[in-house]
C-alpha positions as CSV (number, residue, x, y, z in Angstrom):
1,M,-11.7,21.4,-7.2
2,M,-13.0,19.4,-4.0
3,T,-13.2,21.0,-1.0
4,V,-13.0,19.1,2.5
5,K,-15.6,17.2,4.3
6,P,-17.5,19.1,7.2
7,Q,-18.6,17.3,9.7
8,R,-22.2,16.2,9.4
9,K,-25.4,16.4,11.6
10,S,-27.8,13.8,10.4
11,V,-28.0,15.4,6.8
12,S,-30.5,13.2,4.5
13,E,-30.5,13.5,0.6
14,S,-33.6,15.9,0.8
15,L,-32.1,18.3,3.2
16,E,-28.7,18.1,1.1
17,D,-30.8,19.2,-1.5
18,Y,-32.2,21.8,-0.3
19,L,-28.7,23.2,0.7
20,E,-27.8,22.6,-3.2
21,V,-30.7,24.3,-4.0
22,I,-30.0,27.5,-1.8
23,W,-26.3,27.3,-3.1
24,F,-27.1,27.0,-6.7
25,L,-30.2,30.3,-6.3
26,S,-28.0,31.8,-4.1
27,Q,-25.1,32.5,-7.1
28,Q,-28.1,33.6,-9.0
29,Q,-30.2,36.0,-7.2
30,A,-29.6,37.8,-4.0
31,T,-32.2,36.8,-2.1
32,V,-33.5,32.4,-2.4
33,H,-37.7,32.9,-1.7
34,N,-39.4,29.6,-0.3
35,K,-41.2,29.3,-3.3
36,D,-38.1,29.2,-5.9
37,I,-37.0,26.2,-3.6
38,A,-39.9,24.9,-4.1
39,R,-40.2,24.7,-7.5
40,E,-36.4,23.8,-8.3
41,L,-37.2,21.2,-5.9
42,G,-40.8,20.2,-6.9
43,V,-42.4,20.3,-3.3
44,K,-45.0,22.3,-1.7
45,M,-44.4,25.3,0.3
46,P,-44.9,23.8,4.1
47,S,-42.1,21.7,2.7
48,V,-39.7,23.4,2.6
49,T,-40.8,25.7,5.7
50,A,-40.2,22.7,7.7
51,A,-36.6,21.6,5.5
52,L,-35.9,25.0,6.6
53,Q,-36.2,25.0,10.8
54,H,-34.8,21.8,10.8
55,L,-31.1,23.3,8.9
56,K,-31.2,26.1,11.0
57,E,-31.3,24.1,14.2
58,L,-28.8,21.9,12.0
59,G,-26.4,25.6,12.2
60,Y,-26.8,24.6,8.0
61,I,-29.0,27.9,7.3
62,E,-30.5,31.3,9.0
63,Y,-33.3,31.4,8.4
64,D,-35.8,34.5,8.6
65,R,-39.4,34.1,6.8
66,K,-38.5,37.5,5.9
67,T,-35.3,37.5,4.4
68,G,-35.1,33.0,3.3
69,P,-32.1,31.3,3.8
70,R,-29.0,32.6,4.0
71,L,-26.2,29.5,3.8
72,T,-23.7,29.7,7.2
73,D,-20.1,28.8,7.1
74,L,-21.3,24.5,7.1
75,G,-23.8,25.0,5.4
76,S,-21.8,26.9,2.0
77,C,-19.4,24.1,2.0
78,L,-21.7,21.1,2.3
79,A,-23.7,22.2,-0.1
80,K,-20.7,23.4,-2.0
81,Q,-19.8,20.1,-1.5
82,V,-22.7,18.4,-2.9
83,A,-22.8,20.2,-6.0
84,E,-19.5,19.8,-7.2
85,R,-19.9,15.6,-6.9
86,H,-23.1,16.2,-8.8
87,T,-21.4,17.8,-11.6
88,L,-18.1,15.6,-11.0
89,L,-20.6,13.0,-11.7
90,K,-22.6,14.0,-14.5
91,D,-19.5,15.2,-16.7
92,F,-17.9,11.7,-16.1
93,F,-22.1,9.7,-17.0
94,S,-22.0,12.1,-20.4
95,T,-18.4,12.7,-20.9
96,I,-17.1,8.8,-20.4
97,L,-19.2,6.5,-20.6
98,L,-21.1,8.8,-22.9
99,M,-25.1,8.5,-21.5
100,P,-27.4,10.7,-22.5
101,N,-27.2,13.9,-20.6
102,E,-30.6,13.1,-19.1
103,E,-30.1,10.2,-17.8
104,A,-26.8,11.4,-16.5
105,E,-27.8,14.2,-15.0
106,S,-30.4,11.6,-13.0
107,I,-28.3,9.2,-11.8
108,A,-25.7,11.8,-10.6
109,C,-28.5,13.3,-8.2
110,S,-28.7,9.9,-6.2
111,L,-25.3,9.3,-6.5
112,E,-24.0,12.8,-5.2
113,H,-25.4,11.7,-1.8
114,V,-23.4,8.3,-1.3
115,I,-19.4,8.4,-2.7
116,S,-17.5,9.6,-0.3
117,Q,-14.8,12.4,-0.6
118,D,-12.2,10.2,-1.5
119,A,-13.9,7.9,-4.5
120,A,-15.1,11.3,-5.8
121,H,-11.8,12.4,-5.7
122,R,-10.4,9.2,-7.5
123,L,-12.6,9.3,-9.4
124,E,-11.1,13.4,-11.2
125,Q,-8.3,11.9,-11.1
126,L,-8.8,9.0,-13.4
127,M,-10.6,11.2,-15.7
128,D,-8.2,14.2,-16.0
129,Y,-6.2,11.1,-16.7
130,L,-8.3,9.1,-18.8
131,K,-9.0,12.9,-20.9
132,Q,-5.1,14.2,-20.4
133,N,-3.7,10.8,-21.7
134,C,-5.9,8.3,-23.2
135,F,-8.4,10.4,-25.7
136,Q,-5.1,12.0,-27.3
137,C,-3.5,9.2,-27.6
138,K,-3.3,7.2,-30.6
139,A,-3.3,3.8,-28.8
140,F,-6.6,5.1,-27.8
141,R,-9.3,5.6,-30.3
142,Y,-11.8,7.4,-29.2
143,D,-14.5,7.0,-32.2
144,E,-14.2,3.2,-32.1
145,Y,-15.3,3.3,-28.3
146,K,-17.7,5.3,-28.8
147,K,-18.9,3.7,-31.4
148,N,-19.0,0.8,-29.8
149,I,-21.1,2.1,-27.0
150,D,-23.8,4.3,-29.2
151,Q,-24.1,0.4,-30.9
152,N,-24.3,-1.1,-27.7
153,S,-26.2,1.0,-26.0
154,S,-29.6,-1.2,-25.4
155,P,-29.7,-2.8,-21.6
156,S,-28.8,-6.7,-20.7
157,E,-31.7,-8.5,-22.2
158,Q,-31.1,-10.4,-18.9
159,A,-31.3,-7.8,-16.5
160,C,-34.1,-8.7,-13.8
161,S,-35.7,-4.7,-13.3
162,E,-36.4,-2.2,-16.1
163,E,-34.2,0.3,-14.9
Protein backbone atom coordinates (compact mmCIF):
# COMPACT_ATOMS: atom_id res chain seq x y z
CA MET A 1 0.00 0.00 0.00
CA MET A 2 2.74 2.49 0.90
CA THR A 3 4.71 4.05 -1.93
CA VAL A 4 8.37 5.04 -1.96
CA LYS A 5 8.93 8.53 -0.59
CA PRO A 6 10.11 11.05 -3.16
CA GLN A 7 12.85 13.54 -2.41
CA ARG A 8 11.08 16.46 -0.71
CA LYS A 9 11.80 20.00 -1.80
CA SER A 10 10.85 22.29 1.12
CA VAL A 11 7.21 21.25 1.30
CA SER A 12 5.41 22.53 4.37
CA GLU A 13 2.44 20.80 5.98
CA SER A 14 0.22 23.42 4.38
CA LEU A 15 1.57 22.70 0.90
CA GLU A 16 1.16 18.97 1.51
CA ASP A 17 -2.49 19.70 2.31
CA TYR A 18 -2.85 21.49 -1.02
CA LEU A 19 -1.30 18.54 -2.87
CA GLU A 20 -3.58 16.11 -1.05
CA VAL A 21 -6.68 18.15 -1.89
CA ILE A 22 -5.65 18.48 -5.55
CA TRP A 23 -5.11 14.72 -5.67
CA PHE A 24 -8.50 13.94 -4.11
CA LEU A 25 -10.33 16.43 -6.33
CA SER A 26 -8.59 15.10 -9.44
CA GLN A 27 -9.92 11.64 -8.56
CA GLN A 28 -13.46 13.05 -8.62
CA GLN A 29 -13.41 15.55 -11.48
CA ALA A 30 -11.54 16.14 -14.72
CA THR A 31 -10.46 19.69 -13.91
CA VAL A 32 -9.51 20.96 -10.47
CA HIS A 33 -10.60 24.57 -9.87
CA ASN A 34 -9.03 26.99 -7.43
CA LYS A 35 -12.42 27.68 -5.84
CA ASP A 36 -12.81 23.95 -5.07
CA ILE A 37 -9.41 23.91 -3.36
CA ALA A 38 -10.31 27.04 -1.37
CA ARG A 39 -13.60 25.47 -0.26
CA GLU A 40 -11.98 22.17 0.77
CA LEU A 41 -9.21 23.84 2.75
CA GLY A 42 -11.30 26.72 4.10
CA VAL A 43 -8.96 29.37 2.74
CA LYS A 44 -9.34 32.44 0.53
CA MET A 45 -8.58 32.47 -3.19
CA PRO A 46 -5.38 34.57 -2.92
CA SER A 47 -3.96 31.94 -0.55
CA VAL A 48 -4.73 29.23 -3.09
CA THR A 49 -3.08 31.17 -5.91
CA ALA A 50 0.07 31.80 -3.84
CA ALA A 51 0.31 28.15 -2.76
CA LEU A 52 -0.18 26.91 -6.33
CA GLN A 53 2.56 29.23 -7.60
CA HIS A 54 4.91 27.89 -4.94
CA LEU A 55 4.04 24.26 -5.76
CA LYS A 56 4.64 25.02 -9.44
CA GLU A 57 8.06 26.50 -8.66
CA LEU A 58 8.94 23.36 -6.67
CA GLY A 59 7.88 21.12 -9.58
CA TYR A 60 4.94 19.43 -7.86
CA ILE A 61 2.26 20.82 -10.17
CA GLU A 62 1.76 22.28 -13.59
CA TYR A 63 -0.40 25.35 -13.20
CA ASP A 64 -2.20 27.69 -15.52
CA ARG A 65 -5.04 29.89 -14.28
CA LYS A 66 -7.28 28.81 -17.16
CA THR A 67 -6.76 25.05 -16.84
CA GLY A 68 -6.14 24.83 -13.10
CA PRO A 69 -3.49 22.80 -11.31
CA ARG A 70 -2.38 19.36 -12.47
CA LEU A 71 -0.05 17.22 -10.39
CA THR A 72 3.30 16.24 -11.86
CA ASP A 73 4.50 12.69 -11.29
CA LEU A 74 6.46 13.89 -8.25
CA GLY A 75 3.46 15.85 -6.94
CA SER A 76 1.15 12.91 -7.47
CA CYS A 77 3.52 10.59 -5.63
CA LEU A 78 3.81 12.92 -2.63
CA ALA A 79 0.06 13.65 -2.57
CA LYS A 80 -0.75 9.94 -2.67
CA GLN A 81 1.67 9.28 0.21
CA VAL A 82 0.07 11.96 2.36
CA ALA A 83 -3.38 10.55 1.57
CA GLU A 84 -2.24 7.00 2.38
CA ARG A 85 -0.72 8.07 5.69
CA HIS A 86 -3.92 9.95 6.51
CA THR A 87 -6.08 6.90 5.79
CA LEU A 88 -3.75 4.62 7.74
CA LEU A 89 -3.70 6.89 10.79
CA LYS A 90 -7.46 7.46 10.75
CA ASP A 91 -8.02 3.70 10.50
CA PHE A 92 -5.62 3.09 13.40
CA PHE A 93 -7.28 5.64 15.65
CA SER A 94 -10.83 4.58 14.80
CA THR A 95 -10.54 0.79 14.51
CA ILE A 96 -7.67 -0.06 16.84
CA LEU A 97 -7.92 2.67 19.47
CA LEU A 98 -11.71 2.93 18.99
CA MET A 99 -11.74 6.72 18.88
CA PRO A 100 -14.73 8.58 17.44
CA ASN A 101 -14.36 9.12 13.68
CA GLU A 102 -14.31 12.91 13.95
CA GLU A 103 -11.48 12.84 16.48
CA ALA A 104 -9.60 10.17 14.51
CA GLU A 105 -9.92 12.34 11.39
CA SER A 106 -8.62 15.42 13.16
CA ILE A 107 -5.58 13.68 14.64
CA ALA A 108 -4.81 11.94 11.34
CA CYS A 109 -4.80 15.34 9.59
CA SER A 110 -2.10 16.54 11.97
CA LEU A 111 0.07 13.45 12.13
CA GLU A 112 0.03 12.59 8.42
CA HIS A 113 2.69 15.27 7.92
CA VAL A 114 5.12 14.15 10.59
CA ILE A 115 5.03 10.35 10.58
CA SER A 116 7.88 8.86 8.57
CA GLN A 117 7.32 6.34 5.83
CA ASP A 118 9.10 3.72 7.94
CA ALA A 119 6.86 4.39 10.95
CA ALA A 120 3.77 4.34 8.73
CA HIS A 121 4.86 1.02 7.22
CA ARG A 122 5.45 -0.49 10.67
CA LEU A 123 2.09 0.80 11.90
CA GLU A 124 0.41 -0.72 8.85
CA GLN A 125 2.09 -4.06 9.55
CA LEU A 126 1.02 -3.95 13.20
CA MET A 127 -2.57 -3.18 12.25
CA ASP A 128 -2.65 -6.02 9.74
CA TYR A 129 -1.20 -8.39 12.33
CA LEU A 130 -3.71 -7.34 15.00
CA LYS A 131 -6.64 -7.63 12.63
CA GLN A 132 -5.58 -11.02 11.30
CA ASN A 133 -4.30 -12.66 14.47
CA CYS A 134 -5.53 -10.93 17.58
CA PHE A 135 -9.01 -9.62 16.93
CA GLN A 136 -10.09 -13.04 15.69
CA CYS A 137 -8.62 -15.22 18.44
CA LYS A 138 -10.29 -16.22 21.68
CA ALA A 139 -7.35 -15.08 23.83
CA PHE A 140 -7.91 -11.49 22.74
CA ARG A 141 -11.45 -10.57 23.60
CA TYR A 142 -12.24 -7.63 21.37
CA ASP A 143 -15.63 -7.05 22.98
CA GLU A 144 -13.97 -6.75 26.40
CA TYR A 145 -11.34 -4.43 24.98
CA LYS A 146 -14.04 -2.23 23.42
CA LYS A 147 -16.08 -2.24 26.63
CA ASN A 148 -13.02 -1.19 28.63
CA ILE A 149 -12.23 1.61 26.17
CA ASP A 150 -15.84 2.84 26.28
CA GLN A 151 -15.92 2.83 30.09
CA ASN A 152 -12.61 4.63 30.45
CA SER A 153 -12.89 7.06 27.56
CA SER A 154 -12.74 10.29 29.56
CA PRO A 155 -9.44 12.21 29.45
CA SER A 156 -7.07 11.89 32.35
CA GLU A 157 -7.89 14.19 35.26
CA GLN A 158 -4.19 14.97 35.49
CA ALA A 159 -4.03 16.46 31.99
CA CYS A 160 -2.52 19.96 31.96
CA SER A 161 -4.37 21.17 28.87
CA GLU A 162 -7.86 20.86 27.47
CA GLU A 163 -6.87 18.74 24.48
